[in-house]
C-alpha positions, 0 to 999 in steps of 0.5 A: 500500499503506498505511503501519502507524501508530505512535504513539510516547510519549517525554519524552526528545528524543533517544530519540524522535527516534532511535527514529521515524527508525528506525520510518520506516525500517522502512516505519512512519508515525509520530506523536510526543508528548512526554508522554500528554496530548500523546498524548490529543490525537493519539488523539482526531483518528487511530487508530494501528496501535501504541502506544509509551509511556514509562512514567516520564513527568511528570505521567501516567504510562505506567501511567496513560496504559494504564489510560485507554486500556483505559478507553475502548471506542475504544483498548481492544484498540489494541497498547501496548509499554511502553519503559522504563528500568525492567527490573526483573521486577516492573515488567514484571509490572505493565505486563502487569498494567495490559494493555500487550501487550510489555514492551521495557527500555532499552536495547533492540534496535531491530530486537527493537522492529521484529519485535515491532511488526510481529506486534502490529499483523499480529495485530490487523490481519492484512489490513494491507498485505497484498495478499492482502486482500479489496480486492485476493485477486481480482487475486493469486488471478488472477495466481497462476493465470497463475503456474501456467499459465506453470509448466505451459509451462515445459519449451518455454522456452528461456531467454536472458542477462538484459539486464542483469545482477541481483545479489539477496541469499540471501532475495530469491533465495529468495522469487523461486524460491517467487513463480514456484512459484506461493506466495501471500504467506501461503505463502512467509512460512511458510516463510520463518519471517518475517511477510506484511509482510516477504514483500511488501518482497521481493516489491516489490524483486524487481519494482524490480530486474526492472523488473516491476510484477507477480507474473505479470510476474516470473514471465515474466521469472525463466523467460524469463532463467533466473532460477530453474532450471526 
């Protein structure tokens, strides 16, 4: 599964390292730059899925950096989040007029930053990190069909105690129930009020906890060992 890439531009080393670590813990690949010039050099080599930039930087500030991005056809639609100590309404208005997609004043909630990043990336590249993309859609559709066939036979199943005790979080339990019901990730995300990427995380955790490697195996395991009501 391809991880989305974020370019983080900030001249404060401590903040840059802290934000980088948090984003990496949230399954992003993070490239860092201490100023706009360094960020521009990175962009010539690869295009990230999102840019997070400070505004108050030496030589070239965030507004000027964003203007340069928007003038280049390669980066005209690249999502940009301004992360800055300037939190006045006039500063936010200036940021949005410059073309940023989101504006977070410091101090900020890291979870909010991650949520905004996930939202912007998923809207720009809805196929990114999703098992339902064109390359994998056929396999997933086949698994869903197998799951529906299993569900038709569930009345004949006699659940037995699982070989090991498995602790599920409430969210993992609810996602498991929806997977067993034959729902696809986008349908689960809608019901859970979250992103498809988060659903995929929970499904991966369920694979790990149950020792399974596909949705069909997971459903069969759940039905066999009575992990969900049937």
